[in-house]
C-alpha positions in Angstrom: -81.8 203.9 -60.5 -83.3 203.5 -64.0 -83.5 206.3 -66.5 -86.0 206.8 -69.3 -84.3 206.2 -72.7 -83.1 209.4 -74.4 -85.5 210.8 -77.0 -84.1 211.0 -80.6 -82.8 214.4 -81.5 -84.6 216.7 -83.9 -81.9 216.0 -86.5 -82.5 212.3 -86.2 -86.2 212.7 -86.6 -85.8 214.9 -89.6 -83.5 212.3 -91.2 -86.0 209.6 -90.6 -88.7 211.8 -92.1 -86.6 212.5 -95.2 -86.1 208.7 -95.6 -89.8 208.2 -95.3 -90.7 210.6 -98.1 -88.0 209.1 -100.3 -89.6 205.7 -99.9 -93.2 206.7 -99.9 -93.5 209.3 -102.6 -91.0 210.1 -105.3 -93.2 213.0 -106.6 -93.5 214.7 -103.2 -89.8 214.0 -102.5 -88.8 215.7 -105.7 -91.1 218.7 -105.0 -89.9 219.1 -101.4 -86.3 219.7 -102.5 -87.4 223.0 -103.9 -88.5 224.5 -100.6 -86.2 226.6 -98.5 -84.4 224.6 -95.8 -86.7 225.3 -92.8 -89.9 224.7 -94.9 -88.4 221.6 -96.5 -87.6 220.0 -93.1 -91.1 220.8 -91.8 -92.7 219.4 -94.9 -90.7 216.1 -94.4 -91.9 216.0 -90.7 -95.5 216.5 -91.7 -95.3 213.9 -94.4 -93.8 211.4 -92.1 -96.7 211.7 -89.7 -99.3 211.5 -92.5 -97.5 208.5 -94.1 -97.3 206.7 -90.8 -101.1 207.2 -90.1 -101.9 206.0 -93.6 -99.7 202.9 -93.2 -101.2 202.1 -89.8 -104.7 202.4 -91.3 -104.1 200.3 -94.4 -101.5 197.8 -93.2 -99.0 199.2 -95.7 -95.3 199.9 -95.7 -94.8 203.5 -97.0 -97.8 203.3 -99.2 -96.9 200.0 -100.7 -98.5 196.5 -100.4 -101.9 197.6 -99.1 -103.6 194.7 -97.3 -107.0 194.0 -95.7 -106.9 194.9 -92.0 -109.1 193.1 -89.5 -108.5 195.4 -86.5 -109.3 198.8 -88.0 -111.0 200.3 -84.9 -108.0 199.3 -82.7 -105.6 200.9 -85.2 -107.6 204.1 -85.2 -107.6 204.3 -81.4 -103.8 204.0 -81.3 -103.4 206.6 -84.1 -105.7 209.0 -82.3 -103.9 208.6 -78.9 -100.4 209.1 -80.4 -101.6 212.1 -82.4 -103.2 213.8 -79.4 -100.1 213.2 -77.3 -97.9 214.7 -80.0 -100.2 217.7 -80.4 -100.1 218.2 -76.6 -96.3 218.4 -76.8 -95.8 215.1 -75.0 -92.8 212.9 -76.1 -94.2 209.8 -77.7 -91.2 207.8 -78.7 -92.3 206.9 -82.3 -90.4 208.9 -84.9 -93.4 209.8 -87.1 -95.4 211.1 -84.2 -92.4 212.9 -82.7 -92.3 214.5 -86.2 -95.8 215.8 -85.7 -94.9 217.0 -82.2 -92.0 219.0 -83.5 -93.8 220.6 -86.5 -96.9 221.5 -84.4 -94.6 223.2 -81.9 -92.6 225.1 -84.4 -95.6 226.4 -86.4 -99.1 227.7 -85.7 -100.5 224.4 -87.0 -104.2 224.3 -86.0 -104.8 221.0 -84.1 -108.2 220.8 -85.7 -106.5 220.1 -89.1 -104.6 217.1 -87.7 -107.9 215.8 -86.2 -109.7 216.3 -89.5 -107.1 214.0 -91.2 -107.6 211.3 -88.6 -111.4 211.5 -89.4 -110.5 210.5 -92.9 -109.0 207.3 -91.6 -112.0 206.8 -89.4 -114.2 206.8 -92.6 -112.1 204.0 -94.0 -112.1 202.1 -90.7 -116.0 202.1 -91.0 -115.7 200.8 -94.5 -117.4 204.0 -95.6 -118.3 204.5 -99.3 -119.3 207.8 -101.0 -122.9 207.8 -102.2 -122.8 211.2 -103.9 -120.3 213.6 -105.4 -120.6 215.7 -102.2 -119.6 212.6 -100.2 -116.6 212.1 -102.5 -115.4 215.7 -101.8 -115.9 215.2 -98.1 -113.6 212.2 -98.2 -111.0 214.0 -100.3 -110.9 216.8 -97.9 -110.3 214.6 -94.9 -107.5 212.6 -96.5 -105.8 215.2 -98.7 -107.4 218.7 -98.8 -106.6 219.2 -95.1 -103.0 218.2 -95.8 -102.9 221.1 -98.3 -104.1 223.4 -95.5 -101.4 222.1 -93.1 -98.7 222.4 -95.8 -99.8 226.1 -96.3 -99.4 226.8 -92.6 -95.9 225.2 -92.7 -95.1 227.5 -95.7 -96.0 230.6 -93.6 -99.7 231.1 -94.4 -101.6 232.4 -91.4 -104.1 229.9 -90.0 -106.6 232.7 -90.2 -106.2 233.3 -93.9 -109.2 231.3 -95.1 -109.0 232.5 -98.7 -105.4 231.2 -99.1 -106.1 228.0 -97.1 -109.0 227.3 -99.5 -106.7 227.4 -102.4 -104.2 225.1 -100.6 -107.1 222.7 -99.9 -108.0 222.8 -103.6 -104.6 221.4 -104.5 -105.0 218.5 -102.0 -108.4 217.8 -103.5 -106.9 217.7 -107.0 -104.2 215.3 -105.9 -106.7 213.0 -104.2 -109.1 212.9 -107.1 -106.2 212.0 -109.5 -105.1 209.3 -107.0 -108.6 207.9 -106.8 -108.9 207.7 -110.6 -105.4 206.0 -110.9 -106.0 203.6 -108.0 -109.5 202.2 -108.8 -108.1 198.8 -109.6 -105.8 198.7 -106.6 -108.6 199.8 -104.2 -110.9 197.2 -105.7 -108.4 194.5 -104.8 -108.9 195.3 -101.1 -112.6 195.8 -101.3 -112.7 199.6 -101.5 -114.4 201.9 -104.0 -114.3 205.7 -103.9 -116.2 206.3 -107.1 -119.6 207.6 -105.9 -122.4 205.1 -105.9 -124.6 207.6 -107.7 -122.1 207.8 -110.6 -122.0 204.0 -110.9 -125.8 203.8 -110.9 -125.8 206.5 -113.6 -123.6 204.4 -115.8 -125.6 201.2 -115.0 -122.6 199.5 -113.4 -123.7 196.9 -110.8 -122.3 197.1 -107.3 -118.8 195.6 -107.0 -118.6 194.9 -110.8 -116.9 198.1 -112.0 -113.5 196.5 -112.7 -115.1 193.6 -114.7 -114.2 193.8 -118.5 -117.8 194.5 -119.7 -117.9 197.7 -117.6 -114.4 199.0 -118.2 -115.5 201.4 -121.0 -118.2 202.9 -118.8 -115.7 203.1 -115.8 -113.3 205.1 -118.1 -116.0 207.7 -118.5 -116.1 208.1 -114.7 -112.3 208.2 -114.5 -112.2 211.0 -117.0 -114.9 212.8 -114.8 -112.6 212.4 -111.8 -109.7 213.8 -113.8 -111.8 216.7 -115.0 -112.8 217.6 -111.4 -109.2 217.3 -110.3 -108.2 219.8 -113.1 -110.8 222.4 -111.8 -109.4 222.2 -108.3 -105.8 222.3 -109.6 -106.5 225.5 -111.6 -108.1 227.1 -108.5 -105.1 226.2 -106.3 -102.6 227.9 -108.6 -104.0 231.3 -107.7 -103.0 230.7 -104.1 -99.3 230.5 -105.0 -99.2 234.3 -105.2 -99.3 234.3 -101.4 -96.2 232.1 -101.1 -92.5 232.9 -101.3 -90.8 232.0 -104.6 -89.4 228.7 -103.5 -92.6 227.5 -101.9 -94.6 228.6 -105.0 -92.0 226.7 -107.2 -92.5 223.5 -105.1 -96.3 223.8 -105.2 -96.5 224.4 -108.9 -94.1 221.5 -109.5 -96.3 219.2 -107.5 -99.4 220.5 -109.3 -97.9 219.8 -112.7 -96.7 216.3 -111.7 -100.0 215.2 -110.2 -102.0 216.9 -112.9 -100.2 214.7 -115.4 -101.3 211.6 -113.5 -104.9 212.5 -113.8 -104.6 213.3 -117.5 -102.8 210.0 -118.2 -105.5 208.0 -116.5 -108.2 209.9 -118.5 -106.3 209.3 -121.8 -105.8 205.6 -121.0 -109.5 205.0 -121.3 -110.5 201.4 -120.5 -106.8 200.4 -120.4 -105.9 203.0 -117.7 -105.5 200.3 -115.1 -103.5 197.7 -117.1 -100.4 199.2 -115.5 -100.0 201.7 -112.7 -99.8 205.2 -114.1 -96.6 207.0 -113.1 -94.6 210.0 -114.1 -91.1 209.4 -115.4 -88.0 211.0 -113.9 -87.5 213.0 -117.1 -91.1 214.2 -117.0 -90.7 215.3 -113.4 -87.7 217.3 -114.3 -89.7 218.9 -117.1 -92.5 219.9 -114.8 -90.0 221.3 -112.2 -88.3 223.4 -114.9 -91.6 224.8 -116.2 -92.8 225.4 -112.7 -89.8 227.7 -111.9 -90.8 229.9 -114.9 -94.5 229.9 -113.7 -93.4 230.7 -110.1 -91.4 233.7 -111.3 -94.4 235.0 -113.3 -97.1 233.8 -110.9 -98.6 237.3 -110.2 -99.2 237.8 -113.9 -100.2 234.2 -114.7 -102.5 233.7 -111.7 -104.2 237.1 -110.9 -106.1 237.1 -107.6 -109.7 236.5 -108.9 -112.5 235.3 -106.6 -112.6 231.6 -106.1 -115.3 229.9 -108.2 -118.4 229.7 -105.9 -119.5 226.5 -107.6 -116.4 224.7 -106.5 -116.8 222.6 -103.3 -115.5 224.5 -100.3 -113.8 222.9 -97.2 -115.7 223.0 -93.9 -114.8 225.9 -91.6 -113.5 225.2 -88.1 
């Protein structure tokens, strides 16, 4: 009589998730240590699923060595099937998708958020490019803004608290805009470009030529624009930290500082911003984490609950 293999324990899945974040993102790994124990583990679990989906979509290993994939639709089908099984509470066997199953079961995580993230990978699978600034924000929402929403739920924000979820989404938007600015050269190597076509036309940069030396100075103008947009979303997101407990607010403000610095460094680098990958040193991370603790302790004074800027792009409602 044969028996199905035993599923890995929750502890084993958490350990695998912790290892995943350590390999995939030193910035998020550093910020995650600031959460309380339960939130920290759930953040690792959510990250592991997001990271696995990203790696499946891009042929990467924990965000490294992106490659051109020739079977994007098939990868997307597999990703969707595993995600839907996990959301339905079905054991799926793969640690990263088991991680999603656990975190969805332990929180009130809206399944629509997970599906919205998969839609971001679907855009890439179709070799989609943003034509306008609005298109850019749509993409940023699907690959990062919605992750901010999911993280907020993990931190205890009600799935019905749209105002706070909007602020959480803003932080994800800020992160992604900074990432896009930083990774323009890396994306170009695999035939991708997330700078809106309208912006390239505005700067008279021919299609597919934006990384060529004659256009670097013009591209630097657009990179600064991305960083400026990121800063607006980041500033808005900070107001949402008043709805979080102290440790969660500390983690969020640390991440905001670390990623904000990446955007600023790209902007300051001008046409040389892509000569070397922009990173934040360990010492700088420690500095941001230290300052964020003081901010978190004074967040109600520093970030009064003013209405969100109506001019700022707003995520789609379920």
